All heavy atoms as TSV, in Angstrom:
chain	resi	resn	atom	element	x	y	z
A	1	MET	N	N	76.415	89.542	41.793
A	1	MET	CA	C	76.595	88.460	40.848
A	1	MET	C	C	75.967	87.164	41.369
A	1	MET	O	O	75.333	86.447	40.616
A	1	MET	CB	C	78.088	88.280	40.571
A	1	MET	CG	C	78.384	87.266	39.541
A	1	MET	SD	S	77.779	87.816	37.956
A	1	MET	CE	C	78.307	86.517	36.933
A	2	ALA	N	N	76.180	86.871	42.657
A	2	ALA	CA	C	75.606	85.657	43.226
A	2	ALA	C	C	74.085	85.719	43.228
A	2	ALA	O	O	73.419	84.686	43.095
A	2	ALA	CB	C	76.122	85.445	44.646
A	3	ASN	N	N	73.547	86.923	43.353
A	3	ASN	CA	C	72.102	87.070	43.342
A	3	ASN	C	C	71.526	86.740	41.967
A	3	ASN	O	O	70.480	86.092	41.864
A	3	ASN	CB	C	71.720	88.489	43.760
A	3	ASN	CG	C	70.293	88.599	44.180
A	3	ASN	OD1	O	69.661	87.609	44.534
A	3	ASN	ND2	N	69.769	89.799	44.147
A	4	ILE	N	N	72.210	87.140	40.902
A	4	ILE	CA	C	71.750	86.851	39.546
A	4	ILE	C	C	71.815	85.354	39.270
A	4	ILE	O	O	70.886	84.771	38.692
A	4	ILE	CB	C	72.584	87.641	38.519
A	4	ILE	CG1	C	72.334	89.136	38.694
A	4	ILE	CG2	C	72.275	87.200	37.099
A	4	ILE	CD1	C	73.254	90.010	37.896
A	5	ILE	N	N	72.897	84.716	39.700
A	5	ILE	CA	C	73.040	83.274	39.517
A	5	ILE	C	C	71.957	82.528	40.288
A	5	ILE	O	O	71.374	81.566	39.790
A	5	ILE	CB	C	74.450	82.817	39.940
A	5	ILE	CG1	C	75.480	83.398	38.985
A	5	ILE	CG2	C	74.558	81.303	39.977
A	5	ILE	CD1	C	76.902	83.184	39.407
A	6	ARG	N	N	71.667	82.983	41.489
A	6	ARG	CA	C	70.629	82.355	42.303
A	6	ARG	C	C	69.268	82.476	41.627
A	6	ARG	O	O	68.497	81.511	41.595
A	6	ARG	CB	C	70.609	83.003	43.684
A	6	ARG	CG	C	69.667	82.364	44.654
A	6	ARG	CD	C	69.816	82.952	46.013
A	6	ARG	NE	N	69.703	84.409	45.951
A	6	ARG	CZ	C	69.477	85.173	47.005
A	6	ARG	NH1	N	69.386	84.647	48.180
A	6	ARG	NH2	N	69.371	86.475	46.871
A	7	ILE	N	N	68.971	83.617	41.045
A	7	ILE	CA	C	67.693	83.815	40.361
A	7	ILE	C	C	67.606	82.941	39.111
A	7	ILE	O	O	66.563	82.344	38.828
A	7	ILE	CB	C	67.492	85.306	40.031
A	7	ILE	CG1	C	67.254	86.096	41.311
A	7	ILE	CG2	C	66.336	85.500	39.063
A	7	ILE	CD1	C	67.251	87.594	41.131
A	8	ILE	N	N	68.704	82.836	38.372
A	8	ILE	CA	C	68.704	82.000	37.168
A	8	ILE	C	C	68.451	80.540	37.535
A	8	ILE	O	O	67.621	79.866	36.903
A	8	ILE	CB	C	70.025	82.167	36.393
A	8	ILE	CG1	C	70.080	83.557	35.763
A	8	ILE	CG2	C	70.185	81.084	35.332
A	8	ILE	CD1	C	71.416	83.908	35.165
A	9	PHE	N	N	69.153	80.035	38.561
A	9	PHE	CA	C	68.940	78.649	38.967
A	9	PHE	C	C	67.539	78.447	39.541
A	9	PHE	O	O	66.944	77.381	39.372
A	9	PHE	CB	C	69.993	78.196	39.975
A	9	PHE	CG	C	71.292	77.786	39.336
A	9	PHE	CD1	C	72.476	78.390	39.694
A	9	PHE	CD2	C	71.331	76.794	38.374
A	9	PHE	CE1	C	73.668	78.032	39.113
A	9	PHE	CE2	C	72.514	76.421	37.775
A	9	PHE	CZ	C	73.693	77.033	38.149
A	10	ALA	N	N	66.978	79.449	40.192
A	10	ALA	CA	C	65.611	79.348	40.697
A	10	ALA	C	C	64.619	79.237	39.546
A	10	ALA	O	O	63.669	78.439	39.605
A	10	ALA	CB	C	65.275	80.551	41.571
A	11	LEU	N	N	64.826	80.011	38.487
A	11	LEU	CA	C	63.939	79.938	37.331
A	11	LEU	C	C	64.065	78.601	36.605
A	11	LEU	O	O	63.064	78.030	36.162
A	11	LEU	CB	C	64.218	81.094	36.377
A	11	LEU	CG	C	63.824	82.481	36.885
A	11	LEU	CD1	C	64.291	83.553	35.910
A	11	LEU	CD2	C	62.331	82.561	37.106
A	12	VAL	N	N	65.283	78.096	36.497
A	12	VAL	CA	C	65.491	76.793	35.857
A	12	VAL	C	C	64.830	75.695	36.683
A	12	VAL	O	O	64.159	74.804	36.139
A	12	VAL	CB	C	66.999	76.521	35.655
A	12	VAL	CG1	C	67.248	75.092	35.235
A	12	VAL	CG2	C	67.580	77.484	34.652
A	13	THR	N	N	64.989	75.752	37.996
A	13	THR	CA	C	64.360	74.774	38.875
A	13	THR	C	C	62.844	74.838	38.762
A	13	THR	O	O	62.167	73.808	38.685
A	13	THR	CB	C	64.787	75.012	40.340
A	13	THR	OG1	O	66.207	74.953	40.422
A	13	THR	CG2	C	64.186	73.973	41.262
A	14	PHE	N	N	62.299	76.046	38.737
A	14	PHE	CA	C	60.857	76.206	38.600
A	14	PHE	C	C	60.360	75.653	37.273
A	14	PHE	O	O	59.304	75.006	37.210
A	14	PHE	CB	C	60.479	77.682	38.741
A	14	PHE	CG	C	59.009	77.933	38.634
A	14	PHE	CD1	C	58.164	77.588	39.671
A	14	PHE	CD2	C	58.483	78.502	37.490
A	14	PHE	CE1	C	56.803	77.810	39.571
A	14	PHE	CE2	C	57.127	78.734	37.382
A	14	PHE	CZ	C	56.280	78.380	38.421
A	15	ALA	N	N	61.116	75.876	36.204
A	15	ALA	CA	C	60.717	75.364	34.894
A	15	ALA	C	C	60.715	73.836	34.879
A	15	ALA	O	O	59.767	73.215	34.391
A	15	ALA	CB	C	61.645	75.909	33.814
A	16	PHE	N	N	61.765	73.220	35.434
A	16	PHE	CA	C	61.812	71.760	35.511
A	16	PHE	C	C	60.670	71.226	36.372
A	16	PHE	O	O	60.017	70.239	36.015
A	16	PHE	CB	C	63.149	71.271	36.083
A	16	PHE	CG	C	64.258	71.194	35.072
A	16	PHE	CD1	C	65.502	71.710	35.373
A	16	PHE	CD2	C	64.074	70.596	33.843
A	16	PHE	CE1	C	66.541	71.634	34.460
A	16	PHE	CE2	C	65.100	70.521	32.916
A	16	PHE	CZ	C	66.337	71.036	33.225
A	17	ALA	N	N	60.430	71.851	37.517
A	17	ALA	CA	C	59.376	71.389	38.422
A	17	ALA	C	C	58.002	71.505	37.769
A	17	ALA	O	O	57.162	70.608	37.907
A	17	ALA	CB	C	59.413	72.183	39.719
A	18	THR	N	N	57.775	72.586	37.047
A	18	THR	CA	C	56.498	72.762	36.361
A	18	THR	C	C	56.315	71.708	35.278
A	18	THR	O	O	55.237	71.109	35.154
A	18	THR	CB	C	56.410	74.170	35.745
A	18	THR	OG1	O	56.596	75.131	36.788
A	18	THR	CG2	C	55.076	74.400	35.086
A	19	TYR	N	N	57.352	71.448	34.510
A	19	TYR	CA	C	57.272	70.441	33.459
A	19	TYR	C	C	57.011	69.051	34.043
A	19	TYR	O	O	56.165	68.307	33.533
A	19	TYR	CB	C	58.550	70.437	32.628
A	19	TYR	CG	C	58.523	69.413	31.517
A	19	TYR	CD1	C	57.820	69.675	30.356
A	19	TYR	CD2	C	59.190	68.204	31.643
A	19	TYR	CE1	C	57.775	68.735	29.332
A	19	TYR	CE2	C	59.155	67.264	30.628
A	19	TYR	CZ	C	58.445	67.522	29.487
A	19	TYR	OH	O	58.399	66.597	28.486
A	20	VAL	N	N	57.734	68.695	35.111
A	20	VAL	CA	C	57.544	67.388	35.743
A	20	VAL	C	C	56.141	67.279	36.334
A	20	VAL	O	O	55.489	66.239	36.250
A	20	VAL	CB	C	58.630	67.139	36.814
A	20	VAL	CG1	C	58.298	65.948	37.682
A	20	VAL	CG2	C	59.980	66.940	36.149
A	21	PHE	N	N	55.632	68.357	36.904
A	21	PHE	CA	C	54.295	68.346	37.488
A	21	PHE	C	C	53.216	68.200	36.419
A	21	PHE	O	O	52.266	67.433	36.596
A	21	PHE	CB	C	54.056	69.624	38.295
A	21	PHE	CG	C	52.714	69.686	38.949
A	21	PHE	CD1	C	52.422	68.873	40.026
A	21	PHE	CD2	C	51.749	70.550	38.483
A	21	PHE	CE1	C	51.187	68.927	40.637
A	21	PHE	CE2	C	50.511	70.624	39.071
A	21	PHE	CZ	C	50.221	69.802	40.160
A	22	ILE	N	N	53.359	68.894	35.314
A	22	ILE	CA	C	52.341	68.844	34.264
A	22	ILE	C	C	52.354	67.507	33.530
A	22	ILE	O	O	51.301	66.916	33.276
A	22	ILE	CB	C	52.526	70.017	33.276
A	22	ILE	CG1	C	52.166	71.326	33.965
A	22	ILE	CG2	C	51.682	69.831	32.025
A	22	ILE	CD1	C	52.479	72.561	33.163
A	23	THR	N	N	53.535	67.011	33.186
A	23	THR	CA	C	53.622	65.769	32.412
A	23	THR	C	C	53.571	64.518	33.278
A	23	THR	O	O	53.387	63.425	32.746
A	23	THR	CB	C	54.904	65.734	31.583
A	23	THR	OG1	O	56.030	65.768	32.453
A	23	THR	CG2	C	54.941	66.882	30.606
A	24	GLU	N	N	53.746	64.658	34.569
A	24	GLU	CA	C	53.744	63.547	35.522
A	24	GLU	C	C	54.790	62.479	35.178
A	24	GLU	O	O	54.591	61.290	35.421
A	24	GLU	CB	C	52.360	62.930	35.637
A	24	GLU	CG	C	51.330	63.877	36.196
A	24	GLU	CD	C	49.960	63.249	36.326
A	24	GLU	OE1	O	49.827	62.035	36.048
A	24	GLU	OE2	O	49.041	63.969	36.713
A	25	SER	N	N	55.880	62.890	34.593
A	25	SER	CA	C	56.991	61.982	34.336
A	25	SER	C	C	58.192	62.473	35.135
A	25	SER	O	O	58.446	63.672	35.232
A	25	SER	CB	C	57.320	61.934	32.846
A	25	SER	OG	O	57.780	63.181	32.413
A	26	SER	N	N	58.909	61.545	35.685
A	26	SER	CA	C	59.995	61.933	36.588
A	26	SER	C	C	61.378	61.759	35.964
A	26	SER	O	O	62.363	61.698	36.690
A	26	SER	CB	C	59.902	61.122	37.877
A	26	SER	OG	O	60.061	59.744	37.587
A	27	HIS	N	N	61.471	61.701	34.646
A	27	HIS	CA	C	62.784	61.494	34.035
A	27	HIS	C	C	63.661	62.744	34.105
A	27	HIS	O	O	64.869	62.652	33.922
A	27	HIS	CB	C	62.648	61.002	32.597
A	27	HIS	CG	C	62.091	61.999	31.642
A	27	HIS	ND1	N	60.741	62.252	31.537
A	27	HIS	CD2	C	62.711	62.817	30.764
A	27	HIS	CE1	C	60.551	63.180	30.633
A	27	HIS	NE2	N	61.723	63.547	30.145
A	28	LEU	N	N	63.089	63.901	34.374
A	28	LEU	CA	C	63.879	65.121	34.522
A	28	LEU	C	C	64.133	65.497	35.982
A	28	LEU	O	O	64.723	66.543	36.246
A	28	LEU	CB	C	63.188	66.294	33.819
A	28	LEU	CG	C	63.175	66.250	32.305
A	28	LEU	CD1	C	62.404	67.431	31.750
A	28	LEU	CD2	C	64.575	66.238	31.757
A	29	ALA	N	N	63.721	64.654	36.897
A	29	ALA	CA	C	63.885	64.955	38.326
A	29	ALA	C	C	65.353	65.143	38.734
A	29	ALA	O	O	65.651	66.060	39.509
A	29	ALA	CB	C	63.213	63.896	39.174
A	30	PRO	N	N	66.288	64.328	38.251
A	30	PRO	CA	C	67.695	64.573	38.635
A	30	PRO	C	C	68.210	65.936	38.183
A	30	PRO	O	O	68.977	66.579	38.897
A	30	PRO	CB	C	68.464	63.446	37.946
A	30	PRO	CG	C	67.466	62.370	37.747
A	30	PRO	CD	C	66.167	63.061	37.510
A	31	PHE	N	N	67.774	66.394	37.010
A	31	PHE	CA	C	68.204	67.706	36.537
A	31	PHE	C	C	67.587	68.813	37.385
A	31	PHE	O	O	68.230	69.828	37.660
A	31	PHE	CB	C	67.835	67.886	35.070
A	31	PHE	CG	C	68.475	66.868	34.178
A	31	PHE	CD1	C	67.709	65.905	33.562
A	31	PHE	CD2	C	69.843	66.858	33.985
A	31	PHE	CE1	C	68.290	64.954	32.742
A	31	PHE	CE2	C	70.437	65.921	33.174
A	31	PHE	CZ	C	69.660	64.963	32.554
A	32	MET	N	N	66.343	68.613	37.799
A	32	MET	CA	C	65.687	69.577	38.668
A	32	MET	C	C	66.409	69.655	40.017
A	32	MET	O	O	66.657	70.742	40.539
A	32	MET	CB	C	64.219	69.189	38.887
A	32	MET	CG	C	63.467	70.119	39.803
A	32	MET	SD	S	61.781	69.599	40.099
A	32	MET	CE	C	62.015	68.022	40.895
A	33	LEU	N	N	66.765	68.496	40.560
A	33	LEU	CA	C	67.480	68.477	41.837
A	33	LEU	C	C	68.872	69.086	41.706
A	33	LEU	O	O	69.343	69.746	42.637
A	33	LEU	CB	C	67.570	67.044	42.366
A	33	LEU	CG	C	66.278	66.453	42.894
A	33	LEU	CD1	C	66.474	64.979	43.239
A	33	LEU	CD2	C	65.788	67.225	44.096
A	34	THR	N	N	69.520	68.875	40.570
A	34	THR	CA	C	70.841	69.462	40.359
A	34	THR	C	C	70.765	70.986	40.326
A	34	THR	O	O	71.574	71.672	40.967
A	34	THR	CB	C	71.456	68.932	39.054
A	34	THR	OG1	O	71.517	67.515	39.114
A	34	THR	CG2	C	72.841	69.493	38.835
A	35	SER	N	N	69.778	71.513	39.611
A	35	SER	CA	C	69.643	72.976	39.575
A	35	SER	C	C	69.232	73.520	40.932
A	35	SER	O	O	69.670	74.609	41.322
A	35	SER	CB	C	68.655	73.394	38.489
A	35	SER	OG	O	67.356	72.943	38.786
A	36	LEU	N	N	68.435	72.769	41.681
A	36	LEU	CA	C	68.085	73.188	43.041
A	36	LEU	C	C	69.319	73.201	43.941
A	36	LEU	O	O	69.505	74.127	44.738
A	36	LEU	CB	C	67.015	72.267	43.625
A	36	LEU	CG	C	66.584	72.547	45.050
A	36	LEU	CD1	C	65.857	73.884	45.144
A	36	LEU	CD2	C	65.696	71.429	45.553
A	37	GLY	N	N	70.176	72.199	43.805
A	37	GLY	CA	C	71.407	72.160	44.593
A	37	GLY	C	C	72.330	73.326	44.294
A	37	GLY	O	O	72.903	73.936	45.205
A	38	PHE	N	N	72.459	73.668	43.016
A	38	PHE	CA	C	73.296	74.811	42.654
A	38	PHE	C	C	72.679	76.126	43.110
A	38	PHE	O	O	73.383	77.062	43.460
A	38	PHE	CB	C	73.584	74.826	41.163
A	38	PHE	CG	C	74.585	73.781	40.747
A	38	PHE	CD1	C	74.321	72.951	39.677
A	38	PHE	CD2	C	75.778	73.628	41.423
A	38	PHE	CE1	C	75.232	71.996	39.290
A	38	PHE	CE2	C	76.702	72.676	41.047
A	38	PHE	CZ	C	76.425	71.854	39.969
A	39	MET	N	N	71.346	76.196	43.104
A	39	MET	CA	C	70.685	77.400	43.609
A	39	MET	C	C	70.966	77.565	45.105
A	39	MET	O	O	71.266	78.661	45.577
A	39	MET	CB	C	69.178	77.328	43.381
A	39	MET	CG	C	68.442	78.572	43.848
A	39	MET	SD	S	66.665	78.391	43.835
A	39	MET	CE	C	66.415	77.317	45.223
A	40	LEU	N	N	70.900	76.465	45.847
A	40	LEU	CA	C	71.201	76.527	47.275
A	40	LEU	C	C	72.668	76.849	47.526
A	40	LEU	O	O	73.002	77.532	48.499
A	40	LEU	CB	C	70.821	75.216	47.952
A	40	LEU	CG	C	69.334	74.986	48.124
A	40	LEU	CD1	C	69.061	73.547	48.527
A	40	LEU	CD2	C	68.770	75.935	49.152
A	41	LEU	N	N	73.547	76.366	46.664
A	41	LEU	CA	C	74.968	76.692	46.783
A	41	LEU	C	C	75.201	78.181	46.561
A	41	LEU	O	O	75.943	78.823	47.320
A	41	LEU	CB	C	75.763	75.866	45.774
A	41	LEU	CG	C	77.260	75.821	45.924
A	41	LEU	CD1	C	77.633	75.137	47.232
A	41	LEU	CD2	C	77.871	75.085	44.760
A	42	ALA	N	N	74.548	78.755	45.558
A	42	ALA	CA	C	74.661	80.200	45.308
A	42	ALA	C	C	74.036	80.991	46.451
A	42	ALA	O	O	74.557	82.031	46.858
A	42	ALA	CB	C	73.989	80.559	43.990
A	43	SER	N	N	72.945	80.476	46.998
A	43	SER	CA	C	72.307	81.138	48.136
A	43	SER	C	C	73.217	81.115	49.360
A	43	SER	O	O	73.299	82.096	50.106
A	43	SER	CB	C	70.979	80.458	48.450
A	43	SER	OG	O	70.372	81.047	49.553
A	44	GLY	N	N	73.901	79.998	49.565
A	44	GLY	CA	C	74.834	79.909	50.682
A	44	GLY	C	C	75.999	80.867	50.553
A	44	GLY	O	O	76.418	81.486	51.531
A	45	SER	N	N	76.517	81.017	49.344
A	45	SER	CA	C	77.618	81.968	49.161
A	45	SER	C	C	77.134	83.405	49.341
A	45	SER	O	O	77.862	84.252	49.868
A	45	SER	CB	C	78.258	81.785	47.791
A	45	SER	OG	O	77.371	82.176	46.770
A	46	HIS	N	N	75.907	83.677	48.931
A	46	HIS	CA	C	75.327	85.014	49.125
A	46	HIS	C	C	75.144	85.302	50.621
A	46	HIS	O	O	75.456	86.404	51.086
A	46	HIS	CB	C	73.993	85.095	48.392
A	46	HIS	CG	C	73.331	86.426	48.465
A	46	HIS	ND1	N	73.812	87.535	47.797
A	46	HIS	CD2	C	72.231	86.836	49.136
A	46	HIS	CE1	C	73.024	88.565	48.057
A	46	HIS	NE2	N	72.059	88.159	48.864
A	47	GLU	N	N	74.651	84.327	51.361
A	47	GLU	CA	C	74.471	84.500	52.802
A	47	GLU	C	C	75.816	84.635	53.517
A	47	GLU	O	O	75.938	85.402	54.477
A	47	GLU	CB	C	73.692	83.323	53.387
A	47	GLU	CG	C	72.264	83.213	52.922
A	47	GLU	CD	C	71.394	84.332	53.423
A	47	GLU	OE1	O	71.626	84.823	54.536
A	47	GLU	OE2	O	70.470	84.729	52.682
A	48	LEU	N	N	76.819	83.901	53.059
A	48	LEU	CA	C	78.149	83.994	53.660
A	48	LEU	C	C	78.749	85.375	53.431
A	48	LEU	O	O	79.383	85.939	54.324
A	48	LEU	CB	C	79.053	82.915	53.072
A	48	LEU	CG	C	80.381	82.669	53.758
A	48	LEU	CD1	C	80.169	82.191	55.176
A	48	LEU	CD2	C	81.184	81.660	52.976
A	49	LYS	N	N	78.510	85.927	52.244
A	49	LYS	CA	C	79.016	87.254	51.934
A	49	LYS	C	C	78.345	88.320	52.803
A	49	LYS	O	O	78.973	89.308	53.178
A	49	LYS	CB	C	78.780	87.574	50.461
A	49	LYS	CG	C	79.558	88.778	49.980
A	49	LYS	CD	C	79.243	89.200	48.556
A	49	LYS	CE	C	79.157	88.077	47.583
A	49	LYS	NZ	N	78.886	88.557	46.201
A	50	LYS	N	N	77.073	88.105	53.148
A	50	LYS	CA	C	76.352	89.058	53.990
A	50	LYS	C	C	76.681	88.891	55.475
A	50	LYS	O	O	76.256	89.691	56.288
A	50	LYS	CB	C	74.853	88.916	53.790
A	50	LYS	CG	C	74.362	89.514	52.512
A	50	LYS	CD	C	72.859	89.598	52.530
A	50	LYS	CE	C	72.411	90.503	51.415
A	50	LYS	NZ	N	71.001	90.814	51.513
A	51	GLY	N	N	77.409	87.828	55.835
A	51	GLY	CA	C	77.812	87.637	57.218
A	51	GLY	C	C	76.849	86.798	58.042
A	51	GLY	O	O	76.982	86.725	59.259
A	52	ARG	N	N	75.883	86.192	57.416
A	52	ARG	CA	C	74.934	85.321	58.121
A	52	ARG	C	C	75.438	83.889	58.025
A	52	ARG	O	O	75.014	83.112	57.179
A	52	ARG	CB	C	73.550	85.459	57.510
A	52	ARG	CG	C	72.971	86.831	57.688
A	52	ARG	CD	C	71.581	86.891	57.133
A	52	ARG	NE	N	71.575	87.919	56.100
A	52	ARG	CZ	C	70.573	88.148	55.295
A	52	ARG	NH1	N	69.491	87.430	55.366
A	52	ARG	NH2	N	70.638	89.108	54.398
A	53	ASN	N	N	76.329	83.542	58.943
A	53	ASN	CA	C	77.018	82.258	58.869
A	53	ASN	C	C	76.098	81.070	59.107
A	53	ASN	O	O	76.269	80.024	58.485
A	53	ASN	CB	C	78.179	82.225	59.855
A	53	ASN	CG	C	79.268	83.205	59.473
A	53	ASN	OD1	O	79.399	83.551	58.295
A	53	ASN	ND2	N	80.030	83.673	60.436
A	54	ALA	N	N	75.128	81.191	60.000
A	54	ALA	CA	C	74.226	80.081	60.285
A	54	ALA	C	C	73.382	79.748	59.060
A	54	ALA	O	O	73.201	78.565	58.717
A	54	ALA	CB	C	73.331	80.416	61.467
A	55	ASN	N	N	72.878	80.747	58.381
A	55	ASN	CA	C	72.101	80.521	57.168
A	55	ASN	C	C	72.972	79.957	56.051
A	55	ASN	O	O	72.521	79.118	55.260
A	55	ASN	CB	C	71.436	81.811	56.698
A	55	ASN	CG	C	70.362	82.290	57.627
A	55	ASN	OD1	O	69.893	81.554	58.487
A	55	ASN	ND2	N	69.972	83.544	57.482
A	56	ALA	N	N	74.208	80.415	55.974
A	56	ALA	CA	C	75.125	79.926	54.947
A	56	ALA	C	C	75.428	78.450	55.153
A	56	ALA	O	O	75.406	77.664	54.198
A	56	ALA	CB	C	76.410	80.739	54.958
A	57	VAL	N	N	75.694	78.071	56.388
A	57	VAL	CA	C	75.995	76.665	56.675
A	57	VAL	C	C	74.784	75.794	56.376
A	57	VAL	O	O	74.913	74.711	55.785
A	57	VAL	CB	C	76.452	76.495	58.148
A	57	VAL	CG1	C	76.518	75.039	58.540
A	57	VAL	CG2	C	77.803	77.157	58.343
A	58	ALA	N	N	73.596	76.257	56.729
A	58	ALA	CA	C	72.377	75.498	56.442
A	58	ALA	C	C	72.188	75.338	54.930
A	58	ALA	O	O	71.820	74.252	54.458
A	58	ALA	CB	C	71.168	76.185	57.064
A	59	SER	N	N	72.454	76.372	54.171
A	59	SER	CA	C	72.325	76.286	52.715
A	59	SER	C	C	73.364	75.342	52.115
A	59	SER	O	O	73.054	74.563	51.219
A	59	SER	CB	C	72.469	77.665	52.085
A	59	SER	OG	O	71.366	78.459	52.382
A	60	PHE	N	N	74.596	75.393	52.618
A	60	PHE	CA	C	75.638	74.510	52.104
A	60	PHE	C	C	75.337	73.046	52.419
A	60	PHE	O	O	75.525	72.167	51.571
A	60	PHE	CB	C	77.008	74.899	52.650
A	60	PHE	CG	C	77.556	76.169	52.067
A	60	PHE	CD1	C	78.196	77.090	52.871
A	60	PHE	CD2	C	77.439	76.453	50.718
A	60	PHE	CE1	C	78.711	78.263	52.337
A	60	PHE	CE2	C	77.947	77.617	50.176
A	60	PHE	CZ	C	78.586	78.525	50.992
A	61	VAL	N	N	74.883	72.769	53.626
A	61	VAL	CA	C	74.563	71.385	54.012
A	61	VAL	C	C	73.394	70.866	53.186
A	61	VAL	O	O	73.416	69.735	52.684
A	61	VAL	CB	C	74.281	71.304	55.528
A	61	VAL	CG1	C	73.697	69.955	55.903
A	61	VAL	CG2	C	75.544	71.576	56.322
A	62	THR	N	N	72.367	71.692	53.027
A	62	THR	CA	C	71.216	71.286	52.229
A	62	THR	C	C	71.607	71.093	50.774
A	62	THR	O	O	71.147	70.147	50.116
A	62	THR	CB	C	70.093	72.333	52.342
A	62	THR	OG1	O	69.818	72.568	53.718
A	62	THR	CG2	C	68.839	71.864	51.653
A	63	SER	N	N	72.472	71.951	50.267
A	63	SER	CA	C	72.946	71.817	48.898
A	63	SER	C	C	73.706	70.509	48.708
A	63	SER	O	O	73.512	69.816	47.704
A	63	SER	CB	C	73.842	72.989	48.534
A	63	SER	OG	O	74.427	72.790	47.285
A	64	ALA	N	N	74.560	70.169	49.643
A	64	ALA	CA	C	75.311	68.912	49.554
A	64	ALA	C	C	74.371	67.711	49.566
A	64	ALA	O	O	74.544	66.762	48.793
A	64	ALA	CB	C	76.305	68.819	50.709
A	65	PHE	N	N	73.344	67.762	50.403
A	65	PHE	CA	C	72.381	66.662	50.463
A	65	PHE	C	C	71.607	66.531	49.154
A	65	PHE	O	O	71.457	65.431	48.611
A	65	PHE	CB	C	71.411	66.863	51.634
A	65	PHE	CG	C	70.331	65.832	51.691
A	65	PHE	CD1	C	70.610	64.545	52.100
A	65	PHE	CD2	C	69.036	66.150	51.323
A	65	PHE	CE1	C	69.619	63.584	52.131
A	65	PHE	CE2	C	68.036	65.206	51.368
A	65	PHE	CZ	C	68.330	63.915	51.774
A	66	VAL	N	N	71.115	67.648	48.632
A	66	VAL	CA	C	70.325	67.621	47.405
A	66	VAL	C	C	71.174	67.158	46.224
A	66	VAL	O	O	70.714	66.362	45.390
A	66	VAL	CB	C	69.685	69.001	47.140
A	66	VAL	CG1	C	69.086	69.072	45.756
A	66	VAL	CG2	C	68.635	69.311	48.179
A	67	LEU	N	N	72.411	67.621	46.129
A	67	LEU	CA	C	73.276	67.189	45.032
A	67	LEU	C	C	73.633	65.708	45.150
A	67	LEU	O	O	73.734	65.009	44.138
A	67	LEU	CB	C	74.537	68.051	44.980
A	67	LEU	CG	C	74.314	69.479	44.480
A	67	LEU	CD1	C	75.583	70.305	44.641
A	67	LEU	CD2	C	73.855	69.483	43.040
A	68	THR	N	N	73.794	65.214	46.376
A	68	THR	CA	C	74.043	63.786	46.578
A	68	THR	C	C	72.850	62.962	46.116
A	68	THR	O	O	73.009	61.952	45.430
A	68	THR	CB	C	74.342	63.494	48.057
A	68	THR	OG1	O	75.469	64.272	48.467
A	68	THR	CG2	C	74.630	62.028	48.283
A	69	VAL	N	N	71.655	63.388	46.470
A	69	VAL	CA	C	70.449	62.683	46.036
A	69	VAL	C	C	70.307	62.744	44.518
A	69	VAL	O	O	69.942	61.750	43.875
A	69	VAL	CB	C	69.198	63.268	46.725
A	69	VAL	CG1	C	67.929	62.733	46.108
A	69	VAL	CG2	C	69.230	62.976	48.220
A	70	ALA	N	N	70.637	63.880	43.921
A	70	ALA	CA	C	70.557	64.007	42.459
A	70	ALA	C	C	71.522	63.060	41.776
A	70	ALA	O	O	71.185	62.432	40.767
A	70	ALA	CB	C	70.847	65.445	42.043
A	71	ILE	N	N	72.717	62.917	42.317
A	71	ILE	CA	C	73.705	62.008	41.720
A	71	ILE	C	C	73.272	60.565	41.883
A	71	ILE	O	O	73.409	59.747	40.960
A	71	ILE	CB	C	75.097	62.254	42.348
A	71	ILE	CG1	C	75.641	63.591	41.884
A	71	ILE	CG2	C	76.065	61.129	41.991
A	71	ILE	CD1	C	76.884	64.033	42.599
A	72	LEU	N	N	72.699	60.229	43.021
A	72	LEU	CA	C	72.285	58.846	43.263
A	72	LEU	C	C	71.053	58.454	42.471
A	72	LEU	O	O	70.798	57.253	42.290
A	72	LEU	CB	C	72.043	58.630	44.766
A	72	LEU	CG	C	73.283	58.691	45.642
A	72	LEU	CD1	C	72.909	58.536	47.098
A	72	LEU	CD2	C	74.278	57.601	45.237
A	73	THR	N	N	70.264	59.412	42.018
A	73	THR	CA	C	69.061	59.062	41.249
A	73	THR	C	C	69.310	58.963	39.747
A	73	THR	O	O	68.404	58.607	39.012
A	73	THR	CB	C	67.936	60.095	41.483
A	73	THR	OG1	O	68.404	61.385	41.133
A	73	THR	CG2	C	67.463	60.062	42.910
A	74	ILE	N	N	70.510	59.282	39.310
A	74	ILE	CA	C	70.811	59.193	37.865
A	74	ILE	C	C	70.911	57.743	37.449
A	74	ILE	O	O	71.336	56.886	38.037
A	74	ILE	CB	C	72.093	59.968	37.506
A	74	ILE	CG1	C	71.819	61.435	37.705
A	74	ILE	CG2	C	72.550	59.695	36.112
A	74	ILE	CD1	C	73.010	62.327	37.445
């Protein structure tokens, strides 16, 4: 289940990034960062379930940073 959620958030992030890159407007950047943060959160839970604690902690810390930046840019 976490793998499906991670793939969905990866596709949403890719779609936002492609749109921002093509149009050269950054008004959707906070939404892109939010979906990236949730993708990293799902990735961290997937890594934690597999027993790779170092990778899980790195994903959780990165997710917290990205979500903080997304909130501050709104």
